[in-house]
MARVO-348818 format. One record per residue: residue in three letters; chain; x, y, z of N, C-alpha, C in turn. Coordinates in Angstrom, 3 decimals. Layout:
 residu chaine     n_px     n_py     n_pz    ca_px    ca_py    ca_pz     c_px     c_py     c_pz
    ALA      A        X        Y        Z        X        Y        Z        X        Y        Z
...
//
This chain:
 residu chaine     n_px     n_py     n_pz    ca_px    ca_py    ca_pz     c_px     c_py     c_pz
    UNK      A  112.333   56.867  127.864  111.067   56.589  128.822  109.850   57.340  128.822
    UNK      A  108.806   56.879  128.671  107.290   57.643  128.747  107.243   58.115  129.849
    UNK      A  106.405   59.392  130.210  106.200   60.131  131.254  104.997   59.251  131.748
    UNK      A  104.878   59.228  133.053  103.989   58.799  133.944  102.692   59.610  133.902
    UNK      A  102.885   60.942  134.064  101.876   62.039  134.252  102.092   62.532  132.821
    UNK      A  101.143   62.712  131.945  100.988   63.186  130.724  101.233   64.822  130.583
    UNK      A  101.840   65.189  129.551  102.236   66.736  129.283  100.922   67.084  128.988
    UNK      A  100.616   68.406  129.478   99.382   68.967  129.589   99.435   70.225  128.433
    UNK      A   98.502   70.343  127.889   97.919   71.442  127.083   97.493   72.359  127.796
    UNK      A   98.413   73.568  128.268   97.891   74.612  129.369   96.815   75.165  128.728
    UNK      A   96.662   75.916  127.736   95.520   76.932  127.320   93.997   76.026  127.541
    UNK      A   94.436   74.496  126.828   93.106   73.473  126.721   92.698   73.644  127.970
    UNK      A   93.443   73.283  128.982   93.217   72.929  130.406   92.437   74.472  130.934
    UNK      A   92.965   75.546  130.708   92.534   76.799  131.425   91.484   76.993  131.086
    UNK      A   91.116   77.045  129.614   89.585   77.140  129.081   88.722   76.011  129.532
    UNK      A   89.123   74.836  129.602   88.231   73.944  129.784   87.738   74.035  131.384
    UNK      A   88.389   74.784  132.213   87.651   75.024  133.568   87.477   76.668  133.951
    UNK      A   87.598   77.058  132.673   87.131   78.966  133.031   88.057   79.812  133.545
    UNK      A   89.248   79.474  133.350   90.499   79.870  134.322   90.729   81.281  133.674
    UNK      A   91.317   82.200  134.359   92.318   83.455  133.432   93.713   82.731  133.769
    UNK      A   94.477   83.349  133.126   95.956   83.202  133.353   96.452   83.440  134.847
    UNK      A   96.095   84.445  135.239   95.968   84.935  136.308   95.989   83.940  137.506
    UNK      A   94.758   83.599  137.324   94.194   82.368  138.354   95.207   80.985  138.069
    UNK      A   95.439   80.572  136.991   96.297   79.542  136.907   97.514   79.715  137.502
    UNK      A   97.981   80.705  137.219   99.545   81.005  137.629   99.481   80.991  139.437
    UNK      A   98.281   81.403  139.863   98.164   81.405  141.265   98.109   79.953  141.782
    UNK      A   97.397   79.195  140.943   97.235   77.807  141.444   98.501   76.969  141.192
    UNK      A   99.341   77.279  140.039  100.630   76.564  140.141  101.768   77.179  141.021
    UNK      A  101.568   78.434  141.565  102.565   79.155  142.256  103.735   79.691  141.193
    UNK      A  103.352   80.296  140.202  104.217   81.348  139.526  103.506   82.788  139.205
    UNK      A  104.426   83.386  138.509  103.787   84.977  138.138  103.008   84.510  136.898
    UNK      A  102.019   85.629  136.441  101.180   85.639  135.770  101.989   85.690  134.255
    UNK      A  103.079   86.561  134.432  103.913   86.571  133.035  104.740   85.250  132.853
    UNK      A  105.292   84.788  134.042  105.837   83.224  133.544  104.928   82.129  133.002
    UNK      A  103.348   82.287  133.563  102.617   81.220  133.085  102.177   81.411  131.692
    UNK      A  102.187   83.021  131.459  102.147   83.098  129.965  103.067   82.924  129.082
    UNK      A  104.259   82.416  129.513  105.578   81.963  128.787  105.422   80.695  128.568
    UNK      A  104.901   80.103  129.622  104.636   78.487  129.604  103.573   77.979  128.395
    UNK      A  102.368   78.890  128.781  101.336   78.742  127.863  101.906   79.079  126.484
    UNK      A  102.597   79.959  126.129  102.946   80.256  124.780  103.978   79.311  124.426
    UNK      A  104.546   78.370  125.076  105.583   77.674  124.553  107.024   78.408  124.720
    UNK      A  107.087   79.843  124.880  108.383   80.316  124.681  109.331   79.847  126.373
    UNK      A  108.723   79.348  127.103  109.214   78.823  128.353  109.070   77.039  128.592
    UNK      A  109.624   76.538  128.674  109.354   75.067  128.989  108.751   75.159  130.410
    UNK      A  107.592   73.851  130.483  106.918   73.861  131.617  107.658   72.901  132.569
    UNK      A  107.880   73.298  133.699  108.766   72.232  134.571  107.624   70.927  134.657
    UNK      A  108.420   69.802  134.981  107.455   68.429  135.365  106.949   68.603  136.457
    UNK      A  107.511   69.388  137.810  106.673   69.531  139.227  105.595   70.197  138.639
    UNK      A  105.249   71.549  138.156  104.212   72.215  137.814  103.112   71.327  137.007
    UNK      A  103.812   70.617  136.058  102.859   69.771  135.130  102.248   68.905  136.105
    UNK      A  102.965   68.417  137.029  102.281   67.182  137.834  101.361   67.815  138.804
    UNK      A  101.386   68.941  139.423  100.818   69.614  140.230   99.335   70.249  139.390
    UNK      A   99.663   70.445  138.213   98.378   70.951  137.462   97.515   69.712  136.984
    UNK      A   98.170   68.645  136.740   97.568   67.397  136.265   96.561   67.064  137.602
    UNK      A   96.898   66.939  138.937   96.422   66.703  140.042   95.247   67.536  140.121
    UNK      A   95.434   68.815  140.071   94.334   69.780  140.291   93.212   69.870  139.207
    UNK      A   93.778   69.489  138.036   92.757   69.268  136.907   91.893   68.151  137.261
    UNK      A   92.503   66.800  137.916   91.354   65.981  137.913   90.710   66.020  139.200
    UNK      A   91.174   67.174  140.036   90.110   67.179  141.243   88.895   68.152  140.680
    UNK      A   89.337   69.081  139.798   88.277   70.193  139.384   87.223   69.253  138.365
    UNK      A   87.768   68.531  137.716   86.890   67.470  137.130   85.923   66.698  137.841
    UNK      A   86.298   66.639  139.203   85.135   65.818  139.916   84.330   67.071  140.942
    UNK      A   85.008   68.163  140.602   84.173   69.550  141.429   84.710   69.285  142.786
    UNK      A   86.051   69.264  143.028   86.563   69.179  144.133   87.788   70.313  143.949
    UNK      A   88.186   70.715  145.055   89.412   71.481  145.017   89.111   72.903  144.755
    UNK      A   90.152   73.571  144.704   90.223   75.024  144.446   89.740   75.380  143.063
    UNK      A   88.732   76.220  143.117   88.009   76.743  141.740   88.328   78.080  141.627
//
């Protein structure tokens, strides 16, 4: 079954919006270290956080939301 929300490339999203790993961690509600593990692929990125980041990035593209 195909995911409704696409899997995101965390580093690509972070760089695109000029965020630090610490800022990204705060936006998705985890520690900086946890975010680093998600970004490096050493820890799988949970679906609920992927969904949250997907919708945040859509808002950032529109210039709306937490920057």
